[in-house]
ZATORVO-417617 format. One record per atom (N, C-alpha, C, O): x, y, z; residue number from 1. Coordinates in steps of 0.1 Angstrom, whole numbers, m for minus. Layout:
X; Y; Z; NUM
...
This chain:
m26; m104; m219; 1
m25; m94; m208; 1
m39; m93; m202; 1
m49; m91; m208; 1
m39; m96; m189; 2
m52; m95; m181; 2
m53; m80; m175; 2
m43; m74; m172; 2
m65; m76; m174; 3
m68; m62; m169; 3
m62; m60; m155; 3
m56; m50; m152; 3
m63; m70; m146; 4
m58; m69; m133; 4
m42; m67; m133; 4
m37; m61; m124; 4
m35; m72; m143; 5
m21; m71; m144; 5
m17; m56; m147; 5
m6; m52; m143; 5
m26; m49; m153; 6
m23; m35; m156; 6
m22; m26; m144; 6
m15; m16; m144; 6
m28; m30; m133; 7
m27; m22; m120; 7
m12; m22; m116; 7
m8; m12; m109; 7
m5; m32; m119; 8
9; m33; m115; 8
18; m22; m122; 8
29; m20; m118; 8
13; m17; m133; 9
20; m7; m141; 9
22; 6; m133; 9
31; 14; m136; 9
14; 9; m123; 10
14; 21; m115; 10
22; 19; m102; 10
17; 11; m94; 10
33; 26; m100; 11
41; 25; m88; 11
41; 38; m81; 11
44; 48; m87; 11
39; 38; m68; 12
39; 51; m60; 12
53; 51; m53; 12
54; 44; m43; 12
62; 60; m57; 13
74; 62; m50; 13
72; 72; m39; 13
62; 79; m39; 13
81; 73; m29; 14
79; 82; m18; 14
91; 91; m16; 14
100; 90; m23; 14
90; 99; m5; 15
101; 108; m2; 15
111; 102; 8; 15
119; 109; 13; 15
109; 89; 10; 16
118; 82; 20; 16
132; 83; 15; 16
135; 81; 3; 16
142; 86; 24; 17
156; 87; 20; 17
161; 75; 14; 17
158; 64; 19; 17
170; 76; 4; 18
177; 65; m2; 18
172; 62; m16; 18
166; 70; m23; 18
175; 50; m21; 19
172; 46; m35; 19
160; 37; m34; 19
159; 27; m27; 19
150; 40; m43; 20
138; 31; m45; 20
138; 26; m59; 20
138; 34; m69; 20
137; 13; m61; 21
135; 7; m74; 21
120; 7; m77; 21
112; 1; m70; 21
116; 14; m88; 22
102; 15; m91; 22
98; 7; m103; 22
89; m1; m102; 22
105; 8; m114; 23
101; 1; m127; 23
113; m8; m131; 23
124; m3; m132; 23
110; m21; m134; 24
120; m30; m138; 24
113; m42; m145; 24
102; m45; m142; 24
121; m49; m154; 25
115; m61; m160; 25
112; m72; m149; 25
104; m81; m152; 25
118; m71; m138; 26
115; m81; m127; 26
101; m78; m120; 26
96; m87; m114; 26
96; m66; m122; 27
84; m62; m114; 27
72; m60; m124; 27
61; m63; m120; 27
75; m55; m136; 28
64; m53; m145; 28
66; m60; m158; 28
76; m68; m159; 28
57; m58; m167; 29
57; m66; m180; 29
67; m60; m190; 29
69; m65; m201; 29
74; m48; m187; 30
84; m43; m196; 30
96; m52; m197; 30
98; m60; m188; 30
103; m51; m208; 31
114; m59; m210; 31
128; m52; m209; 31
138; m58; m207; 31
127; m38; m211; 32
140; m31; m213; 32
141; m19; m203; 32
152; m13; m202; 32
130; m15; m197; 33
130; m2; m189; 33
133; m5; m174; 33
128; m14; m168; 33
142; 4; m169; 34
145; 5; m155; 34
144; 19; m150; 34
149; 28; m157; 34
137; 22; m139; 35
136; 35; m133; 35
137; 34; m118; 35
129; 27; m112; 35
146; 42; m112; 36
147; 43; m98; 36
144; 58; m94; 36
144; 67; m102; 36
141; 59; m81; 37
141; 73; m75; 37
151; 73; m64; 37
153; 64; m56; 37
159; 84; m63; 38
169; 87; m53; 38
165; 99; m46; 38
164; 110; m52; 38
164; 98; m32; 39
161; 110; m24; 39
173; 112; m15; 39
178; 103; m8; 39
178; 124; m15; 40
190; 128; m7; 40
186; 139; 3; 40
178; 148; m1; 40
192; 139; 14; 41
191; 150; 24; 41
202; 160; 21; 41
213; 157; 16; 41
199; 173; 24; 42
209; 183; 22; 42
222; 180; 28; 42
224; 176; 40; 42
233; 181; 20; 43
246; 178; 24; 43
251; 164; 21; 43
263; 161; 21; 43
242; 155; 18; 44
245; 141; 15; 44
250; 139; 1; 44
246; 147; m8; 44
258; 129; m1; 45
263; 125; m15; 45
260; 111; m18; 45
258; 103; m9; 45
258; 108; m31; 46
255; 94; m35; 46
262; 92; m48; 46
262; 101; m57; 46
268; 80; m50; 47
275; 77; m63; 47
266; 68; m71; 47
262; 57; m66; 47
263; 73; m83; 48
255; 64; m92; 48
265; 58; m102; 48
272; 65; m109; 48
265; 45; m103; 49
273; 38; m112; 49
265; 31; m123; 49
256; 24; m121; 49
268; 34; m136; 50
260; 30; m147; 50
262; 15; m151; 50
253; 9; m156; 50
274; 10; m147; 51
277; m4; m151; 51
275; m6; m166; 51
280; 1; m174; 51
266; m16; m169; 52
264; m19; m184; 52
252; m12; m190; 52
247; m15; m200; 52
248; m1; m183; 53
236; 6; m188; 53
240; 21; m192; 53
250; 26; m189; 53
231; 27; m200; 54
231; 41; m201; 54
220; 46; m192; 54
210; 40; m189; 54
222; 59; m187; 55
213; 64; m177; 55
210; 79; m180; 55
218; 86; m185; 55
198; 82; m177; 56
194; 96; m176; 56
190; 99; m161; 56
180; 94; m156; 56
197; 108; m155; 57
195; 112; m141; 57
188; 126; m142; 57
195; 136; m146; 57
176; 127; m137; 58
169; 140; m137; 58
166; 145; m123; 58
161; 137; m115; 58
169; 157; m120; 59
167; 163; m107; 59
153; 169; m108; 59
150; 179; m115; 59
143; 163; m101; 60
129; 168; m101; 60
125; 176; m90; 60
114; 182; m90; 60
133; 177; m79; 61
130; 186; m68; 61
143; 190; m61; 61
152; 181; m60; 61
144; 202; m56; 62
155; 206; m48; 62
167; 211; m57; 62
164; 215; m69; 62
179; 212; m51; 63
191; 216; m58; 63
202; 207; m55; 63
203; 202; m44; 63
211; 205; m64; 64
222; 196; m62; 64
234; 199; m70; 64
236; 210; m76; 64
243; 189; m70; 65
256; 191; m78; 65
259; 177; m84; 65
256; 167; m77; 65
264; 177; m96; 66
268; 164; m103; 66
282; 165; m108; 66
286; 175; m114; 66
290; 155; m105; 67
304; 154; m110; 67
307; 141; m116; 67
305; 130; m110; 67
313; 141; m128; 68
319; 129; m134; 68
333; 133; m137; 68
336; 142; m145; 68
343; 126; m131; 69
357; 129; m133; 69
361; 129; m147; 69
358; 120; m155; 69
367; 140; m151; 70
372; 141; m165; 70
362; 145; m175; 70
364; 146; m187; 70
349; 148; m170; 71
339; 151; m179; 71
331; 164; m176; 71
331; 174; m184; 71
326; 165; m164; 72
319; 177; m160; 72
318; 178; m145; 72
320; 168; m138; 72
316; 190; m140; 73
315; 193; m125; 73
305; 205; m125; 73
309; 217; m126; 73
292; 202; m123; 74
281; 212; m125; 74
272; 213; m113; 74
268; 203; m107; 74
268; 225; m110; 75
256; 227; m101; 75
244; 223; m109; 75
242; 226; m120; 75
235; 215; m102; 76
223; 211; m108; 76
211; 219; m103; 76
209; 220; m91; 76
204; 225; m112; 77
191; 232; m109; 77
180; 222; m112; 77
181; 212; m119; 77
168; 225; m107; 78
157; 217; m109; 78
154; 214; m124; 78
154; 224; m132; 78
153; 202; m127; 79
150; 196; m141; 79
162; 195; m149; 79
161; 191; m161; 79
174; 199; m144; 80
186; 195; m152; 80
188; 180; m152; 80
183; 173; m143; 80
195; 175; m162; 81
197; 161; m163; 81
212; 158; m166; 81
220; 166; m170; 81
215; 145; m163; 82
229; 139; m166; 82
226; 127; m175; 82
218; 119; m172; 82
234; 126; m186; 83
234; 114; m194; 83
247; 106; m191; 83
258; 112; m193; 83
246; 94; m187; 84
258; 86; m184; 84
258; 74; m194; 84
248; 67; m196; 84
270; 73; m201; 85
272; 60; m208; 85
276; 49; m199; 85
277; 52; m187; 85
279; 38; m204; 86
282; 26; m196; 86
295; 28; m188; 86
304; 35; m192; 86
295; 21; m177; 87
307; 20; m168; 87
312; 33; m164; 87
324; 36; m165; 87
303; 42; m160; 88
306; 55; m155; 88
301; 58; m142; 88
290; 53; m138; 88
308; 65; m133; 89
303; 69; m120; 89
301; 84; m119; 89
309; 92; m124; 89
289; 87; m113; 90
286; 101; m112; 90
283; 104; m97; 90
275; 97; m90; 90
290; 114; m91; 91
287; 118; m77; 91
277; 128; m77; 91
278; 139; m82; 91
266; 125; m70; 92
255; 135; m68; 92
256; 140; m54; 92
257; 132; m44; 92
255; 153; m52; 93
255; 159; m39; 93
243; 168; m37; 93
240; 176; m46; 93
236; 167; m26; 94
224; 175; m24; 94
228; 188; m17; 94
234; 189; m7; 94
225; 199; m24; 95
227; 212; m18; 95
215; 215; m9; 95
217; 223; 1; 95
204; 209; m11; 96
192; 209; m3; 96
185; 196; m5; 96
188; 189; m14; 96
175; 193; 4; 97
168; 180; 2; 97
163; 179; m13; 97
158; 189; m18; 97
166; 168; m19; 98
163; 167; m34; 98
159; 153; m38; 98
162; 143; m30; 98
153; 152; m49; 99
149; 139; m55; 99
153; 138; m69; 99
152; 148; m77; 99
158; 127; m73; 100
162; 124; m87; 100
154; 112; m92; 100
152; 102; m85; 100
150; 113; m105; 101
145; 101; m112; 101
156; 96; m121; 101
162; 104; m129; 101
159; 83; m120; 102
170; 78; m128; 102
164; 67; m137; 102
160; 56; m133; 102
165; 69; m150; 103
160; 60; m160; 103
172; 53; m167; 103
182; 60; m170; 103
172; 40; m169; 104
183; 34; m175; 104
179; 21; m183; 104
169; 15; m181; 104
187; 19; m193; 105
185; 7; m202; 105
198; 2; m207; 105
209; 9; m205; 105
199; m9; m213; 106
211; m15; m217; 106
218; m6; m227; 106
213; m2; m237; 106
231; m4; m225; 107
240; 4; m233; 107
244; m5; m245; 107
249; m16; m243; 107
244; 1; m257; 108
247; m6; m269; 108
259; 1; m277; 108
261; m1; m289; 108
267; 8; m269; 109
279; 14; m275; 109
277; 28; m282; 109
286; 34; m287; 109
264; 33; m280; 110
261; 46; m286; 110
258; 56; m275; 110
249; 53; m267; 110
265; 68; m275; 111
262; 78; m265; 111
274; 81; m256; 111
281; 72; m251; 111
276; 94; m254; 112
287; 99; m246; 112
282; 106; m234; 112
272; 114; m235; 112
288; 104; m222; 113
284; 111; m210; 113
284; 126; m211; 113
294; 132; m217; 113
274; 133; m207; 114
273; 147; m208; 114
263; 153; m198; 114
254; 146; m194; 114
264; 166; m196; 115
254; 173; m187; 115
244; 180; m196; 115
248; 185; m206; 115
231; 180; m191; 116
221; 186; m199; 116
214; 197; m191; 116
207; 193; m181; 116
215; 209; m194; 117
209; 220; m187; 117
194; 222; m192; 117
192; 223; m204; 117
185; 223; m182; 118
171; 226; m186; 118
169; 241; m187; 118
173; 249; m178; 118
163; 246; m198; 119
161; 260; m201; 119
147; 262; m205; 119
144; 258; m217; 119
138; 267; m197; 120
124; 269; m201; 120
122; 279; m212; 120
112; 279; m218; 120
133; 287; m215; 121
132; 296; m226; 121
138; 291; m239; 121
140; 299; m248; 121
141; 278; m240; 122
146; 272; m252; 122
136; 275; m263; 122
124; 272; m262; 122
140; 281; m275; 123
131; 283; m286; 123
125; 271; m291; 123
130; 260; m289; 123
113; 272; m296; 124
106; 260; m302; 124
115; 254; m313; 124
120; 261; m322; 124
116; 241; m313; 125
124; 234; m323; 125
126; 220; m318; 125
117; 213; m313; 125
139; 215; m320; 126
141; 201; m317; 126
140; 197; m303; 126
138; 186; m299; 126
142; 207; m294; 127
142; 204; m279; 127
131; 210; m272; 127
130; 209; m259; 127
122; 217; m278; 128
111; 224; m272; 128
99; 224; m282; 128
100; 230; m293; 128
88; 218; m278; 129
77; 217; m287; 129
64; 220; m280; 129
62; 218; m268; 129
54; 224; m288; 130
40; 225; m283; 130
32; 215; m291; 130
32; 214; m303; 130
25; 206; m284; 131
16; 196; m290; 131
2; 199; m287; 131
m2; 204; m276; 131
m7; 195; m296; 132
m21; 196; m294; 132
m26; 211; m294; 132
m19; 220; m296; 132
m39; 212; m290; 133
m45; 225; m290; 133
m57; 224; m280; 133
m62; 213; m277; 133
m62; 236; m275; 134
m74; 236; m267; 134
m71; 228; m254; 134
m61; 230; m247; 134
m81; 219; m250; 135
m79; 212; m237; 135
m69; 201; m237; 135
m67; 195; m227; 135
m63; 199; m249; 136
m52; 189; m249; 136
m39; 195; m254; 136
m30; 188; m259; 136
m37; 208; m252; 137
m25; 215; m255; 137
m15; 212; m244; 137
m18; 213; m232; 137
m2; 209; m247; 138
8; 207; m237; 138
21; 212; m242; 138
24; 213; m255; 138
30; 215; m233; 139
44; 219; m236; 139
53; 208; m233; 139
53; 201; m223; 139
62; 205; m243; 140
71; 193; m242; 140
86; 198; m244; 140
89; 205; m253; 140
94; 194; m234; 141
108; 196; m235; 141
115; 183; m237; 141
113; 173; m229; 141
124; 182; m247; 142
131; 170; m250; 142
145; 171; m246; 142
153; 178; m252; 142
148; 164; m235; 143
162; 165; m229; 143
171; 156; m236; 143
183; 159; m238; 143
167; 144; m240; 144
174; 135; m249; 144
165; 131; m260; 144
156; 123; m258; 144
167; 137; m272; 145
158; 134; m283; 145
164; 124; m292; 145
174; 118; m289; 145
157; 121; m303; 146
162; 110; m311; 146
174; 114; m319; 146
180; 105; m326; 146
178; 127; m319; 147
190; 131; m326; 147
202; 131; m316; 147
213; 132; m321; 147
199; 130; m303; 148
210; 129; m293; 148
216; 115; m294; 148
209; 106; m292; 148
229; 114; m296; 149
235; 101; m296; 149
232; 93; m283; 149
236; 98; m272; 149
226; 82; m284; 150
223; 73; m273; 150
219; 59; m278; 150
217; 58; m290; 150
218; 50; m269; 151
216; 36; m274; 151
201; 32; m275; 151
197; 27; m285; 151
194; 35; m264; 152
180; 32; m263; 152
171; 43; m258; 152
159; 43; m261; 152
177; 52; m250; 153
169; 61; m242; 153
165; 74; m250; 153
173; 79; m258; 153
153; 78; m248; 154
148; 92; m251; 154
140; 97; m239; 154
131; 90; m234; 154
143; 109; m234; 155
137; 114; m222; 155
134; 129; m223; 155
140; 136; m230; 155
123; 133; m216; 156
120; 147; m215; 156
109; 149; m206; 156
105; 141; m197; 156
103; 161; m207; 157
92; 166; m197; 157
80; 170; m205; 157
81; 176; m216; 157
68; 168; m199; 158
56; 173; m205; 158
48; 181; m194; 158
47; 176; m182; 158
44; 193; m197; 159
36; 201; m188; 159
22; 204; m195; 159
21; 210; m205; 159
12; 199; m188; 160
m2; 201; m193; 160
m8; 213; m187; 160
m3; 219; m178; 160
m20; 217; m192; 161
m27; 228; m187; 161
m37; 224; m175; 161
m39; 212; m173; 161
m42; 234; m169; 162
m51; 232; m157; 162
m63; 223; m162; 162
m71; 227; m171; 162
m65; 212; m156; 163
m76; 203; m159; 163
m77; 198; m173; 163
m87; 195; m179; 163
m65; 197; m179; 164
m64; 194; m194; 164
m59; 180; m196; 164
m53; 173; m187; 164
m61; 175; m208; 165
m56; 162; m212; 165
m41; 164; m217; 165
m38; 174; m223; 165
m33; 153; m216; 166
m21; 152; m223; 166
m20; 138; m229; 166
m28; 130; m227; 166
m10; 136; m238; 167
m9; 124; m245; 167
m21; 121; m253; 167
m26; 109; m253; 167
m27; 131; m259; 168
m40; 130; m266; 168
m37; 135; m280; 168
m31; 145; m281; 168
m42; 129; m291; 169
m51; 118; m292; 169
m44; 105; m287; 169
m32; 104; m287; 169
m52; 95; m282; 170
m46; 83; m277; 170
m37; 76; m288; 170
m40; 76; m299; 170
m26; 71; m283; 171
m16; 64; m292; 171
m9; 54; m284; 171
m10; 54; m271; 171
m1; 46; m291; 172
7; 36; m284; 172
20; 33; m292; 172
20; 37; m304; 172
30; 27; m286; 173
43; 25; m292; 173
47; 10; m292; 173
59; 7; m295; 173
39; 1; m288; 174
43; m12; m283; 174
52; m20; m293; 174
59; m28; m289; 174
51; m17; m306; 175
59; m25; m316; 175
73; m21; m315; 175
82; m29; m319; 175
76; m9; m310; 176
90; m5; m311; 176
96; 1; m298; 176
108; 1; m296; 176
87; 6; m289; 177
91; 14; m277; 177
83; 10; m265; 177
72; 6; m266; 177
90; 11; m253; 178
83; 11; m240; 178
83; 25; m235; 178
93; 32; m237; 178
73; 30; m228; 179
72; 43; m223; 179
68; 43; m208; 179
60; 34; m204; 179
73; 53; m200; 180
69; 55; m187; 180
67; 69; m184; 180
75; 78; m189; 180
56; 73; m176; 181
54; 87; m172; 181
57; 87; m157; 181
52; 79; m149; 181
66; 96; m153; 182
71; 98; m139; 182
66; 112; m134; 182
72; 122; m139; 182
56; 112; m126; 183
50; 125; m122; 183
58; 132; m111; 183
64; 126; m103; 183
57; 146; m112; 184
63; 154; m102; 184
56; 167; m101; 184
47; 170; m109; 184
59; 175; m91; 185
52; 188; m89; 185
37; 187; m88; 185
30; 196; m93; 185
32; 177; m83; 186
17; 175; m81; 186
14; 170; m67; 186
9; 159; m66; 186
17; 178; m57; 187
15; 173; m43; 187
0; 172; m40; 187
m8; 179; m46; 187
m3; 164; m30; 188
m17; 163; m26; 188
m22; 177; m21; 188
m14; 184; m14; 188
m34; 180; m24; 189
m45; 172; m29; 189
m46; 172; m45; 189
m55; 167; m50; 189
m36; 178; m51; 190
m36; 177; m66; 190
m36; 163; m71; 190
m31; 154; m64; 190
m43; 161; m82; 191
m45; 147; m86; 191
m48; 147; m101; 191
m54; 155; m107; 191
m42; 137; m108; 192
m45; 134; m122; 192
m49; 120; m123; 192
m49; 112; m114; 192
m54; 116; m135; 193
m57; 102; m138; 193
m50; 98; m151; 193
m51; 104; m161; 193
m43; 87; m149; 194
m35; 81; m160; 194
m43; 69; m165; 194
m44; 59; m158; 194
m48; 70; m177; 195
m56; 59; m183; 195
m47; 50; m191; 195
m38; 55; m198; 195
m48; 37; m189; 196
m42; 27; m198; 196
m52; 18; m203; 196
m61; 13; m195; 196
m52; 15; m216; 197
m62; 6; m221; 197
m57; m2; m233; 197
m49; 4; m241; 197
m62; m14; m235; 198
m59; m22; m246; 198
m71; m24; m255; 198
m82; m25; m249; 198
m70; m24; m267; 199
m81; m26; m276; 199
m79; m39; m284; 199
m68; m42; m289; 199
m89; m48; m284; 200
m89; m60; m291; 200
m103; m63; m297; 200
m112; m65; m289; 200
m104; m64; m310; 201
m117; m67; m316; 201
m128; m58; m312; 201
m139; m62; m310; 201
m125; m45; m310; 202
m135; m35; m307; 202
m138; m34; m292; 202
m147; m26; m288; 202
m132; m43; m284; 203
m134; m42; m269; 203
m122; m37; m262; 203
m111; m37; m267; 203
m125; m31; m250; 204
m114; m24; m243; 204
m113; m30; m229; 204
m122; m32; m222; 204
m100; m32; m225; 205
m96; m34; m211; 205
m90; m21; m206; 205
m79; m18; m211; 205
m96; m14; m197; 206
m91; m1; m193; 206
m89; 0; m178; 206
m97; m6; m170; 206
m79; 7; m174; 207
m76; 10; m160; 207
m74; 25; m158; 207
m66; 31; m166; 207
m80; 31; m148; 208
m77; 46; m145; 208
m68; 46; m133; 208
m73; 43; m122; 208
m56; 50; m134; 209
m46; 51; m123; 209
m46; 65; m117; 209
m43; 74; m125; 209
m50; 67; m105; 210
m48; 80; m99; 210
m33; 83; m97; 210
m26; 74; m93; 210
m29; 95; m101; 211
m15; 99; m100; 211
m13; 112; m94; 211
m21; 121; m96; 211
m2; 114; m87; 212
3; 127; m82; 212
18; 125; m82; 212
23; 115; m86; 212
25; 135; m76; 213
40; 134; m77; 213
45; 121; m70; 213
39; 117; m59; 213
54; 115; m76; 214
60; 102; m71; 214
54; 90; m78; 214
61; 80; m78; 214
43; 91; m85; 215
38; 80; m92; 215
45; 78; m106; 215
48; 88; m112; 215
48; 66; m109; 216
54; 62; m122; 216
46; 51; m128; 216
43; 41; m122; 216
41; 54; m140; 217
33; 44; m147; 217
39; 40; m160; 217
42; 48; m169; 217
42; 27; m161; 218
49; 22; m173; 218
39; 16; m183; 218
29; 11; m179; 218
42; 18; m196; 219
33; 13; m206; 219
40; 3; m215; 219
46; 7; m225; 219
41; m10; m212; 220
48; m19; m221; 220
39; m21; m233; 220
44; m26; m243; 220
27; m17; m233; 221
18; m18; m244; 221
6; m10; m241; 221
3; m5; m230; 221
m3; m7; m251; 222
m15; 0; m249; 222
m15; 15; m250; 222
m5; 21; m251; 222
m27; 20; m250; 223
m29; 35; m251; 223
m28; 41; m237; 223
m31; 34; m227; 223
m24; 54; m236; 224
m21; 59; m223; 224
m24; 74; m222; 224
m15; 82; m219; 224
m36; 79; m225; 225
m39; 93; m223; 225
m40; 97; m208; 225
m43; 88; m200; 225
m38; 109; m205; 226
m39; 114; m191; 226
m48; 126; m190; 226
m49; 134; m200; 226
m54; 129; m178; 227
m61; 141; m176; 227
m59; 145; m162; 227
m58; 137; m153; 227
m59; 159; m160; 228
m57; 164; m146; 228
m70; 168; m140; 228
m80; 172; m148; 228
m71; 168; m127; 229
m83; 173; m120; 229
m83; 188; m120; 229
m73; 194; m122; 229
m95; 194; m118; 230
m95; 209; m118; 230
m85; 214; m107; 230
m84; 209; m96; 230
m78; 225; m111; 231
m68; 230; m102; 231
m54; 223; m103; 231
m45; 227; m96; 231
m53; 213; m112; 232
m41; 206; m113; 232
m36; 206; m128; 232
m43; 205; m137; 232
m23; 207; m129; 233
m16; 206; m142; 233
m7; 194; m142; 233
2; 193; m133; 233
m10; 184; m150; 234
m2; 172; m151; 234
13; 176; m155; 234
15; 183; m165; 234
22; 171; m147; 235
36; 173; m150; 235
44; 160; m148; 235
42; 154; m138; 235
51; 156; m159; 236
58; 143; m157; 236
70; 143; m166; 236
71; 149; m177; 236
79; 135; m162; 237
91; 131; m170; 237
87; 119; m178; 237
82; 109; m172; 237
88; 119; m191; 238
86; 107; m199; 238
99; 100; m203; 238
109; 107; m206; 238
98; 87; m203; 239
110; 79; m206; 239
106; 69; m217; 239
97; 61; m215; 239
112; 70; m229; 240
110; 61; m239; 240
122; 52; m241; 240
134; 57; m241; 240
120; 39; m242; 241
131; 30; m243; 241
129; 21; m256; 241
119; 15; m257; 241
138; 22; m265; 242
137; 15; m277; 242
140; 0; m275; 242
149; m4; m268; 242
132; m9; m281; 243
134; m23; m280; 243
147; m27; m288; 243
153; m37; m284; 243
150; m20; m298; 244
163; m22; m305; 244
168; m8; m308; 244
161; 2; m310; 244
181; m7; m309; 245
187; 7; m312; 245
181; 13; m324; 245
179; 25; m325; 245
178; 5; m334; 246
173; 11; m347; 246
158; 16; m345; 246
153; 23; m353; 246
152; 12; m334; 247
138; 16; m331; 247
138; 30; m323; 247
127; 34; m320; 247
150; 35; m321; 248
150; 48; m313; 248
147; 60; m321; 248
155; 68; m325; 248
134; 61; m325; 249
129; 72; m332; 249
115; 75; m327; 249
108; 66; m322; 249
111; 88; m327; 250
98; 91; m323; 250
88; 87; m333; 250
89; 90; m345; 250
78; 80; m328; 251
67; 76; m337; 251
56; 69; m328; 251
59; 63; m318; 251
43; 71; m333; 252
32; 65; m325; 252
23; 58; m334; 252
22; 61; m346; 252
15; 49; m329; 253
5; 42; m336; 253
m9; 48; m330; 253
m12; 46; m318; 253
m16; 55; m338; 254
m29; 60; m334; 254
m39; 49; m334; 254
m37; 38; m337; 254
m51; 53; m329; 255
m61; 42; m327; 255
m66; 35; m340; 255
m70; 24; m339; 255
m63; 41; m351; 256
m66; 34; m364; 256
m54; 26; m368; 256
m54; 21; m379; 256
m44; 25; m359; 257
m31; 18; m362; 257
m23; 24; m373; 257
m14; 18; m378; 257
m26; 37; m377; 258
m17; 44; m386; 258
m5; 48; m378; 258
m5; 52; m366; 258
7; 48; m385; 259
20; 51; m378; 259
23; 65; m382; 259
23; 69; m394; 259
27; 73; m372; 260
30; 87; m374; 260
44; 90; m367; 260
45; 88; m355; 260
53; 95; m375; 261
66; 99; m369; 261
65; 114; m365; 261
75; 119; m360; 261
């Protein structure tokens, strides 16, 4: 991996109407991860077809409605999600201008279509966690955790503090997982920095990616801590994709290469 190739890991999506392909094996060094952005105008509808994939559809701005025949018919509030198993169609309707982040990976026969309501008051536990302390304390919501039946996907949200670090201490997942951070609620001039770096024989190849809402940074390998500028709180949807279904567990390799579940 060359340092200049790491710049391709950061993709800036926009508010332009329609579907934008951001992350895919055809564009980046990832092998399993796909992420699109869908922007709809108030009153418009769009059908998402999962085909041979499982999908997590997250509403990151605005308000909408989601319907899967025979399964659910739900109003979507901000940060609600939909999980689709393979060969399923979901009708998304915009109640107001809205944006969806859509993560998908190959379906392996595990996981049933369902609607996932975001609740900021969820008690601490399997779906709501506090990580770190001090300047790297952050709040984590797990919308699809490792106990949720699925084939490869695990997805959720991280909210950092003002001018604080997240994803710290530095860690990586390259042996078992690919990860992507998809930023939202950080309009200009708010700004964060997403660091990605590789370590080999004590030397580092590092890139600092400026990020704000709409940026998606994929990590097929390497360490990936983030920091927010003063007056900014980093907020992102994280997407973990297991390289094999049996790898679909939370775990990180710290800088000493110790593995922690």
